[in-house]
N, C-alpha and C positions, 0 to 999 in steps of 0.2 A: 604521175600520181593520178589516181582516180578517186572520186567520192561517190559513194552509193548509200542510199537511205531506205529504211523501211518506212512504215506508216505511223510510227509512234509520235514523232515530233517534226513534221514537215517544215513548219516555220523556222525552227532553229537550224535545220539542215540547209535551208535556202540562204539563211543569213551567213552561215559558215562558208558556203560556196561563194557568196558575194564577197566576203572578206578575202578569200583566197583567189578570187577572180578566175575561178574555173567552174564549168558547168557540172551539175549533178549527172552521174552516169545514167543513161537510159536503161531502166529495168522494169520488168513487169512483176508486181507482187500482188497476187489476187487469191481469192478463195474459191474452192469448189462448193457445190451445194451443201455438202456435209461439213463445211467450215475447214476442210483441209487447206493448208497454205501451199501455193505454188509460186515458184520464182523462176524467172527467165531473164538472164542478163543479156541485153540487146546490143551490147557493144563488145568489141574485142578487148579482153583484159589480160591476155597472155603476157607474162613477164612484167606486169604492172605492180606498182606499190599502191594497194587499195585500202581505203579507209571506209569502214562500214559504220554509219551513224545511226544509232538506235538506242533510245532509253527503254528501260524495261519497267515502266510504270503501268498504271491501269490501262487496258487489261494486261496484267503482268505476264500471264502465261502465253497469250497470243503474241505479244511483242517479243518475248524471249524466243519463241519458236520461229518467228519471222527472221530474227537475227541469226539463229543457228542455221536455218535453211539457206539464207543468203550467203553465209560463210561457206557452207558446203558447196553451193553452186560456184562460188569463186574458186575454191580449191580445185574443183573438177574442171575448171576452165583455165588452169595453169597460171593463176595469179602468182607473182613472185613473192609478195609478202602481204598478209592480211592483218590489219589492225582493227580491232573492235573498239569503236569509240562509244562509250556508254556513259552519257552525262549523268544519268541516275541509274544506279544498279539496284534493281529489285532483289528481294530476298536478303539484302545485306544486313538487315536487322537480326537475321537468324544465323549469327556468327559463332554461336557456342551452344552447348547443351544446358538449357535452363533447369532441366530436371531429368529423371531417368526415362529411357525409352523415347527420347525426342531426337529429331534430326539436326544436323548442322547444314541447313539448306544452302547457305552461301558457298560452302565448299562444293556441294553437288553442282551448283550453277557454274562455278569456276571450272569444274571438270568437264561439263557439257560444252562450254565455250572453247576449251582447249582441244577436246577430242573432235569437235566440229571442224577444226582446222585453223583457228586464229593463231597468229604468230606473236601478237602483242595486244595489250589492253590499255586503253586510255579512259580514265574516269575522273569524276569531280567529287571531292569530299566524300569518300567512302565512309560509311557509318563507323567502321572500325579500321584503323590502319593495318591491323594484322591480316585483313582480307587479302592484301597484296601477296601474302605468303601462301594463300590457298591456290594461287595460279603457279603453274610450272613454266610459265613464259614471262618475259619482261612485262612489268605493269607500272604505268605512270599514274599517280594519284595527284590531280591538280587541286589547288585550293582557291576557293572563291573569296578569301579574305582580302586580297588586293583590290578586287572589284568593289567589295563592300566598303572598305575603308575609304576608297576614292569617293564613293557616293556619300558616305557620312560626312567627310570633310567638306564636300561641295554644298551640302544642305544644312549641316548643323555646326559648322565651324563657329567657335565663340561660345557655344553652349558649355555648361558645366557637366561634361560627359562622364558617365561611368558605364563600363561594360559589365553585363550581368549574365552569368551562366544559369539556365533554368534548372540544372541539376548538377550534382557533384561530378558526374561522368563527363560533363562538357567543359570542365575547367581549362584543360589544355587549349581547346579551340578558342575559348574566351580570352585566354592570356595572349594568344597569338594576335588576335584582333586588337587587344588593348595596346600591345607594343607598337602596332602600326598607327595608333591614334595618340602618338606622343606619350606613350606609357600612361594611358588613362587608368584610374583606379579600377579595382575589380570587386564585384560582389557575387555571391552565390545564393541561389534559392534552394533551401534544404526542404525537400518534400517528404512528409511522413504520414503514414496511416497507422494510428495507435492500435486500433482493433479492426477486425474484419467487419465490413458493413458501415464503418464510420467514415465521414468525409476526411479528405486529406488536409493536413495542417501545413501551411507554408511558413517556414521560418527564414528570415533574411539574414545571411551572414555578411555583415558590412553595413556601413552607414550610408543610406541612400537619400537622406533628408536633403531636399533642394536640388537633387541631381537630375540631369537629363539621362535617363537610363536606356541603354542599347542592349536588348536581349539578343543573344546569338545562339543559333542551333543549326544542326545539319538537316533535320527533317521535321516538317510540321505535317501531321497526319490528321487527327481529329481536332487538333488545336486546343484541347482541353487544358493540358498542362501549361501551355503558353499563355492562355487567357487568365488562368488562375494565378500564374506568376505575375502577370501585369497588374491584376487587382491587388495582390499582396504588396507589390512595390508602391502602388499609389497609396495604399493604406499606411505604408511606412514613411510616407512623406515625399516620394519622388515627384519631381516637377512634371515629368511626362515620361511615357514609355513607348519606344519604337522597337519592333522586332525585325531582325535580319536573319533569314533562314535560306539555306542553299536550295533545298528540294521541297517544293510545295505539293505534297501528295493530296492534301485537302479532301479527305474522304468524308462521306456522310454529310452532316450539317456543319462542317468546319467553316465554310464561308460565312454562313449566318452567325455562327458563334463569334467569329472575328469581328463582324460588323457591329455586334452588340456588346463588345468587350471594352475594357479600359485601355486597349491599345490605341495609340494615335494612328499607327500605320503598321502594316505587315509588308515587308519587302522580301520577295522571293526571286530567285533566278528563273530563267525560262528553260531549266534543264528538263522539265516535264511539260508536255504539250497540253496544258489545261487553260489556255487563254479564254475560251468561251465560258468556263465555269466561274471565272472571277470578274467578268465584264460587268460594270455597274448597270443595274436594272433601272428602268423608268427615268433615265437621265440623271439619276442621283450619283454623287461622287462616292466611289468605293474606297475602302480602307486598304485594299491589297494592290500592290504595285509590282510590276515585273522589272527585274534588273538584267539586262542582256549579258550573256556570257559567250556569245559567238566569237568576239575578238580573242578572248582567252583560249577557247578551244581551237580556233583557226590558227592562232600563232603556235600553239603546241603541235598541231598537225604539221604545220610548215617546218618546224624544227625537227620533228621526227623524220620527215621525208628528207630533210637536208643533212641528217645525222649531226645536228648541233645540240647544244645543251637545252634541256627543258627546265631543269631546276633553277637556272638563272632567271627565269620569269618571276621568281618569288624572292630574289635577293633584295 
């Protein structure tokens, strides 16, 4: 087995390599003066089972091209099997046509990865489960819920917990986490904009009075919806609000928005390499914390290489 990484999330790649107790494959990934990407694998990979570690977060297009070119280089170097390990899959939110004359970009990205030469895909909390069907190769979608539930039990055991979905579309995800928390009760934030140009109205479905609320979502981008949901929960009488989100995109002023919100804490996994952007400034304690997923990904990689069950990780 060989592990090779692009430049999108080197800290996570090193942690996965440390978990598996194997070194990262020596590879040169650099850019020409016009920003063209050049890849050279500097070890023999003929007949090897190779795992390419690369999230496709910001800059999404650069990171995606890096991964495609690495896969092509491996294919032309006679690697036996190539697995694209994509902790965060960019373009996953474009999984359907929201209107006429619009693309389904997630399907296009799936085609690119397949045509480049990947034999298998491994990802974490895809934005929509049906994206697995966009690939014509085996796809494993891992869930961060076991990692999150273990952290919640370690930190907030004994609290009057309630799991909250920030929108109707995330109810299935929230229910899965609630089951892992001894069947904690469930609430939903119903977000509506009555007229164009008017502010959103947050209606809470469920009684959150005196509850310690756990907001759960797969992606936090601008953090506007998450912060508004936290404020609505506090206004409805929640004791406190903590958010657990798998992928911390955190674009624009998201970090500042979280720091000034009603959230006690935002916990994100390290699926996206944005450690610097959330580091507390001037020695002050930040409200954003990383939850490591290297053991989860490392164990899944090990099981794929050994041809053993991946789904049993979530039993």
